[in-house]
TIVOMI-443249 format. One record per residue (C-alpha): y, x, z. Coordinates in steps of 0.5 Angstrom, whole numbers, padded with zeros to 4 digits, always signed. Layout:
YXZ
...
//
This chain:
+0104+0017-0085
+0104+0013-0091
+0097+0009-0088
+0101+0007-0082
+0107+0004-0086
+0102+0000-0090
+0099-0002-0083
+0106-0004-0081
+0107-0008-0087
+0101-0012-0085
+0102-0013-0078
+0109-0017-0080
+0106-0022-0085
+0106-0029-0082
+0099-0030-0082
+0097-0023-0079
+0094-0027-0073
+0090-0032-0076
+0084-0028-0075
+0085-0025-0068
+0079-0020-0068
+0081-0017-0075
+0088-0017-0073
+0086-0013-0066
+0082-0008-0070
+0088-0007-0075
+0092-0005-0069
+0087-0001-0066
+0086+0003-0073
+0094+0004-0073
+0094+0006-0066
+0088+0012-0067
+0092+0014-0073
+0099+0014-0069
+0095+0019-0064
+0093+0024-0070
+0101+0024-0072
+0103+0025-0065
+0098+0030-0064
+0100+0034-0070
+0108+0033-0068
+0106+0036-0061
+0103+0042-0064
+0109+0043-0068
+0113+0043-0062
+0109+0048-0058
+0109+0053-0064
+0117+0052-0064
+0117+0053-0056
+0113+0059-0057
+0117+0062-0062
+0123+0061-0058
+0120+0065-0052
+0118+0071-0057
+0125+0071-0059
+0128+0071-0052
+0123+0076-0050
+0125+0081-0055
+0132+0080-0055
+0132+0081-0047
+0127+0086-0047
+0123+0082-0042
+0115+0084-0042
+0114+0079-0036
+0114+0073-0041
+0108+0076-0045
+0103+0073-0040
+0106+0066-0041
+0106+0067-0049
+0099+0069-0049
+0097+0063-0045
+0101+0058-0049
+0098+0061-0056
+0091+0061-0053
+0092+0053-0051
+0095+0052-0058
+0089+0055-0062
+0084+0051-0058
+0088+0045-0060
+0089+0047-0067
+0082+0048-0068
+0080+0041-0065
+0085+0038-0069
+0083+0041-0076
+0076+0038-0074
+0079+0031-0074
+0083+0032-0080
+0076+0033-0084
+0074+0026-0082
+0078+0024-0088
+0072+0020-0091
+0072+0013-0093
+0069+0010-0087
+0070+0016-0082
+0075+0012-0078
+0070+0006-0077
+0065+0005-0071
+0058+0007-0072
+0052+0004-0072
+0046+0009-0070
+0038+0007-0071
+0033+0012-0067
+0026+0011-0069
+0020+0015-0066
+0015+0018-0071
+0008+0018-0071
+0005+0021-0065
+0005+0015-0060
+0007+0016-0053
+0010+0023-0054
+0014+0021-0060
+0017+0015-0057
+0019+0019-0050
+0022+0023-0055
+0026+0018-0058
+0028+0015-0051
+0031+0022-0050
+0035+0022-0056
+0038+0015-0054
+0040+0018-0047
+0043+0024-0051
+0047+0020-0056
+0050+0015-0051
+0052+0021-0046
+0055+0024-0052
+0059+0017-0053
+0061+0017-0045
+0063+0024-0046
+0068+0023-0052
+0070+0016-0049
+0067+0012-0054
+0064+0005-0052
+0057+0005-0053
+0052-0002-0053
+0045-0002-0054
+0044-0008-0058
+0037-0008-0060
+0031-0004-0057
+0023-0004-0058
+0020-0001-0052
+0013+0003-0053
+0007+0001-0050
+0006+0006-0044
+0013+0010-0044
+0019+0011-0049
+0022+0007-0054
+0019+0005-0062
+0026+0004-0064
+0033+0003-0062
+0040+0001-0065
+0047+0003-0061
+0054+0001-0063
+0059+0007-0062
+0066+0004-0061
+0072+0008-0062
+0076+0012-0067
+0072+0017-0072
+0065+0015-0069
+0062+0015-0076
+0066+0021-0078
+0063+0025-0072
+0056+0022-0072
+0054+0022-0079
+0053+0029-0078
+0047+0027-0074
+0043+0024-0079
+0036+0026-0080
+0029+0028-0077
+0030+0031-0070
+0024+0036-0067
+0022+0037-0060
+0017+0042-0058
+0015+0042-0050
+0009+0042-0045
+0007+0034-0045
+0008+0031-0039
+0003+0026-0042
-0003+0031-0043
-0007+0032-0037
-0009+0039-0040
-0002+0041-0040
-0002+0043-0048
+0004+0044-0052
+0006+0038-0057
+0011+0037-0062
+0014+0031-0063
+0019+0028-0068
+0024+0022-0068
+0029+0020-0074
+0036+0018-0073
+0040+0014-0078
+0048+0012-0078
+0052+0007-0081
+0059+0005-0081
+0061-0001-0078
+0065-0005-0084
+0072-0008-0083
+0072-0015-0083
+0077-0015-0089
+0071-0012-0093
+0068-0018-0097
+0060-0018-0097
+0058-0024-0099
+0052-0027-0095
+0049-0034-0097
+0045-0037-0092
+0040-0039-0096
+0038-0032-0097
+0037-0031-0090
+0031-0032-0085
+0033-0033-0078
+0027-0032-0073
+0029-0034-0065
+0024-0031-0060
+0024-0029-0053
+0026-0022-0051
+0023-0017-0047
+0023-0010-0043
+0019-0005-0041
+0012-0007-0038
+0014-0014-0038
+0020-0013-0034
+0027-0016-0036
+0024-0022-0040
+0029-0027-0041
+0028-0034-0039
+0030-0037-0046
+0029-0036-0053
+0035-0032-0054
+0033-0026-0059
+0035-0026-0066
+0031-0023-0072
+0035-0024-0079
+0031-0022-0085
+0036-0022-0092
+0031-0024-0097
+0034-0021-0103
+0034-0014-0100
+0028-0014-0095
+0033-0012-0090
+0031-0014-0083
+0036-0013-0077
+0035-0016-0070
+0039-0016-0063
+0036-0018-0056
+0042-0015-0052
+0045-0021-0050
+0043-0027-0046
+0046-0032-0051
+0043-0033-0058
+0050-0034-0061
+0052-0027-0059
+0046-0024-0061
+0046-0028-0068
+0053-0025-0069
+0051-0018-0067
+0046-0018-0072
+0050-0021-0077
+0055-0015-0076
+0049-0010-0077
+0047-0014-0083
+0053-0014-0086
+0054-0006-0085
+0047-0005-0088
+0048-0009-0094
+0055-0006-0095
+0052+0001-0095
+0047-0001-0100
+0052-0003-0105
+0056+0003-0104
+0050+0007-0105
+0050+0005-0112
+0057+0007-0114
+0059+0012-0108
+0056+0019-0109
+0057+0021-0102
+0053+0015-0099
+0048+0017-0104
+0047+0024-0101
+0047+0021-0094
+0041+0016-0096
+0038+0022-0099
+0038+0026-0092
+0033+0020-0090
+0026+0024-0090
+0019+0023-0087
+0019+0024-0080
+0014+0030-0080
+0014+0038-0080
+0019+0041-0085
+0024+0036-0085
+0028+0036-0079
+0035+0038-0078
+0035+0040-0071
+0029+0043-0067
+0029+0043-0059
+0024+0048-0056
+0023+0047-0049
+0017+0052-0049
+0015+0057-0049
+0022+0059-0049
+0029+0054-0049
+0033+0054-0055
+0036+0048-0059
+0037+0050-0067
+0041+0047-0072
+0037+0048-0079
+0043+0046-0083
+0048+0051-0080
+0044+0056-0076
+0048+0054-0070
+0044+0055-0063
+0044+0055-0056
+0039+0056-0050
+0042+0051-0046
+0038+0046-0048
+0039+0041-0042
+0047+0041-0043
+0045+0039-0050
+0040+0034-0048
+0046+0031-0043
+0050+0030-0049
+0054+0037-0051
+0053+0036-0058
+0060+0038-0061
+0058+0045-0063
+0053+0042-0067
+0057+0037-0070
+0063+0041-0071
+0059+0046-0075
+0056+0041-0080
+0063+0038-0081
+0066+0045-0083
+0060+0047-0087
+0061+0041-0091
+0069+0040-0091
//
């Protein structure tokens, strides 16, 4: 409530609309916080209603209300569980949008195809959760799949949820690219950055940037833009490289790349003084055996198992279609 009051004071400032984009983000944040407050109030009211029903049933010795009471209790229990999970998202950047990086491991086409499967899995998860997902950069493999991809998830608590996915993901399956139908193990890594609010100042000097403009391309030579609109920005002091080729407009691609660069530099600075982000950075491991956070086995049996929490399911297809909440919630509970 206090944070909402602070935001309300900001919205009444005379210069609030001077920066329209920042104002819109502030209003979006306030709306998200207000939804959380409303949810807790609704739960409180539902609990009071159940208490009244129980008292009425006892007073009138009317057992016909028991079934309705039980149904209401189950509903409130489910809502409370979901709300408690959201309450754990109290980190400094948990409310922010998320920037996800997916990279294939060693192994060529196998790992690149696996990285593409992960990209689809996370964008499907974003669709299910109601997030807007935007693939701002993608590097396709020579034969199939992708070498890397960058996705922005826009919506309340996107980073808070997706930070649980940071690490190496391992796939075991019969390879569709092996003529002998042998079993292969593939690896791909996922890392997630919070998108930084415009009110946080990250100083970036133009002289520290090398900006390259090139022609973007799609798989197999298809989808090639007719103009040089793709943008690659190198931040010389840190060596950070970001690129964007999603838009036809060079200006829009540069703006998106600068947004990502700002987030990367901010994360780097925070790493020096923020223990939480230090732990997050340390979770980036080599994309190889023994470093995975989750295994997806399609052969000789079907099982997805999270190494960190022990949560597992045999419904692999559902997981690859975006049903990740059980894994995400278990991670949040374990690290609350």
